[in-house]
N, C-alpha and C positions, 0 to 999 in steps of 0.2 A: 912500226911503233908497237911497243909493248902495252898490254892491257894492265889496268890497275885492279888489284885484287886485295881482299881482306882475308886474313887468317885469324879466326876468332880466339884460338888458344895455341899454346906452344905445341908443336908436333916434332917428331924425330928429325934430326938435322938433314938427313938424306932427302927427305921430302921437301923441306924448306929450300935446300940447295937447288933442287929440280925446279921449284916454282920461281926462284930468283933468277934462274937462267932464262926463263921464258916470259916472266911477267914482272911488274913492279909490285912488291909485296908490302902491305901495311899489316904488321904483326902485332897482335895483343900479346905482349911478352909477360904480362902479369899472371900469376897463378890463380886466376879467378875468372868467372864468367863476366862478360860485359853486361852492364845493366841495359834494360830496354832503350833508355835514352842514349847511352854510349853506343849501342849497336846501331841505332838509326843515324847517329852522327858519323860513325866510321864508315857506314855503307854509302854515304853520299859521294857521288863521283866514281864509284867502283863499278867495274864491268863484271866482276865475279867475286864469289865468296866461298872460302873453304870453311865450313861450319861444323859444329858438334851437335849431338842430339839435345844438348842443354840450351842451345840458342833458339829462342822463340822467333821464328821468321814468319810472323803473322802479316796480315795485310798492311798494318801501320808501318812495320819495318820495311816491307817491300816497296811501299809507296814512297818511302824516304829515299829510295835509290832508283831514280829514273833511268839510269844507264845500265842497271843490272841485267845481265843476260844469262848467267849461269850460277846455280847453287850446287856446290859439290859437298855432300855430307860425308863426314868421316864417321859413318854409322850404318847399321844395317837397315834401319827403318827411315821413315820420313814424316812421322805424325807431328813433328814440330814445325812443319812448313804448311802454309796455306796453299795447297796444291791447286785448288780451284782458281784462285786469283793468279798464281804463277802461270797457269796455262793461258789465262786471258792476255798475259804479257808475252806469251811465247817463250818463256824462260825454260831452259833445260835444268832439270833437277836430277842429279846423279847421287848414287849411294854406293856402299861397299858391302853388300850382304855376303858375297862369296868369301871374302877374306876372314870373316869372323866365325864361320860355321863350326870349325873344329874346336876352337877354344870354348865357345858357348856350350857345345855338346859335352865336352869334357867336364865343364862346371856343373852341368845338369846332373851328371853322374856323381860328382863330388857331393852335391846336395842330397841326392838320393841315398847314398851310403852314409853320409853324416847324420841324416835323419833316422835312417833305419837302425843304425848301430849306436846312436846317441853319442856320437864322437865328441861334440862340444861339451856335453855334460861330463863325460868321462875325463876329458882333459882338465876341466875345472876341479874334479875330485882329486886328481893327482896333485895339481898345483896348490890346492888348499890344504894338503896334508891329510885328506880324508881316506886315502887308500890304505886299508889295513890288511890287505892280502886277499887272495882269491876266495870267492864264495859262490855257491851254486846258483843263487838267485840275485846276484849283484849286477845292477845295470843291464838287465835283460833288454835286448832290442828286438827287432823284427828281421826275418829272413828276406832276402831278395831273390835268391835262386828259384826259378820256376813260377814266380808271381807274375801278375798281369801288369804290363806297362801300358799306360794310356798316354796319348799325345794329342793335345789340341793344337793343330796347325802343323801339318805334315809337309813342310817346305824343306829348304836346304838343311836347316839345323835339325828339324824333326827327323829327317832320314838318317842323319849322322847319329842322333841319339838312339834311334831304333837299331842301327847297325851294331852299336855297342851292347845292346841287349842280348845278342846271340850268345855272347860268352856266359851269360847268366841263365841261358835256356828259358828266356821269358817270352811268352806270346805277347805280341804288340797289337793293340787296337788304337785306332785314331779317328779323329773327326776333323774335317775341314769342308769348306764350301764347295770345292770342286769335285767331291765324291772320291770313290776309290780308283786306284790304278793297279789292277791285278798284276800286270807284267812287272811293275816296279816293286809291288808289295811282296810278291812271293819269296824273293831271296831274303827279305827281312822278317819273314814269318809274321807279316802284318796284315791287318784287314780293316777296312773302313766300317764304322758303326755309327748309328744315329747319336746325336749329342747326349740324349738321356741315357743310352746304354754306356757310353764312355764314362759318364759321371758315376753311374751305379756300379760298374763292373771293375774299374781300375783299382789296383792296389797302390800303384805309384802313378800319379797323374801330373804330367809335365805340361805347363802352359807355355806355348810359343806363338800364340796368335798375335797379329798386329792390333794396335789400339785403334778402333773405329767406333762410330756411334753404336754399332751392333754389338761390339764386344765390351763396351764400358759396363762395369759391374756385372759381367756375364756370370761371375761366381759370387753369389750372395747367399743368404740364409737358406733359400730353397735348395740350391745345389749342394751346400755343405751337409744339409740334413739327408740328402739323397745318397751321399757317398757312404762307403763302408766305414764303420767305426775304426777299422784297422788301416784305413787308407791314409796316404800322405799326399799333400799338394805341393808341387814344386813350381814356382813362378819365375821364369826368365824372360817373359814377354814385356809387358809394360805394367806398372803398378796399378793403374785404374781398372785393369781387367778384373781385379779382385776388390770387392767391398771389404776394406780392412777391418772396419768395426765388426762386421759379421764374422770375419775370420777369427778375430779375437774371441768372440762368443763360442765359435765352433771348437777352438782349441781348449778353452777353459772348461766347457761343458762336455767335452768328449765326443762331439759329433764326428770328428775325425781324429786320427792318432797324432798327426803333426804336420808341420809345414816347413819348407825351405824356400827362402825368399832372397832374390838378388835385386829386386825392384820394389818400389813402394808407391802407394796411391798419391801421396803428397810430397814426393821426393824433393829435397833430401830429408824432409821430416818423416819420422817413423811413428806410427800409432804407439802411444805410450804403453798401451796394454800388451803389445808384443814383447816389450823389453824384458819383462819379468817371467815370461813363459818358458819353461825348460823344454817344451816340445816344439819350439820355433827356432830354426837355425837362420840367422840373419847375416847377410853379406852386403857390403857397400857398393853395389852395382859394378861388379868386377868381371862380368861375363866374358868380355874380350880382352881382359887385362893380362896379356902375356907380352913379353918384349917382341916376340916374333909377330904376333897378330897385330899389335898396335902399329908396328913399323910397316907392315904390309898394308894395313888400312890407310895410313897416312899417305903412302906412296900411291896407292890406287886413287885416293881422293884427289891428290895433286895431279895425277895423269888425267883423270876424268875432267878436272877443271880446265887444264890446258887444251885437251882435245876438243871440248865443247866450244871454248873461246875461239879456236882455230877452225871451227866448222866441221869437226870430225865427231863421230859417234862415241860417247863414253862407254866404258865396259858395262856399266849397269845404270839404268835410269829408274826413277820412282814412278 
């Protein structure tokens, strides 16, 4: 007998076809998130769910699904799931961190370069007819070559970001809870440093840490004031790692040179103060948004779901 599963958003057809071969699929085919009430209703009677990072699978949602055994996330993280309660129910929670590491690392560098060379500003100048010819002091940006790259969270994505820094001959410093790993760090020209050193020393500081109680508002006024005035903050982790109101003050008052954001504290809402700042590059959470990556993520999430429902180990668990 096939298991009943919910797929909370449209995913590439190949992954849907795989799921339909192995399970009975209830698909939310509308191009929007299910409301909390809709999600609870659709979860009733389901044995598994293939969910997105925007689905809030809190205790109330999970309690509405007494038969639910597997949560398969089409996402690299799992902070949208009440993991503690899920464990009391012996649920398997799987995710897809390996599939998205290359695309997110690429986007980190797109933001670094966009911030450093003021690319969005320059694009607007041309489109608005303000480009009057080359000038020696026109739209001066900052160099990247040889500058210090800082990374908060040296996991799969962090190491890919660091590997790309070799082409720019940038020394890499990083901080994470597990400390340094000299054998892995040496080929990347990377070294572990205390958090305060990371903040104080980085020219380009890329945030890739998971959202936890410890990392919520990890970057606020104190940290921005400690950064170099020439430094740039790049956030591809989760929005609430950064106190957005404090970031607006930092950008307006010149505590730091600029910021590149792909995630926001109250997503999809963006702090209004960011919208008018020329030294903020703002993207709509597109870290993994390539055809190749989203297709791979969906297929991995589908395979994880089927594997766990059949008593096999998923490729990755939260």
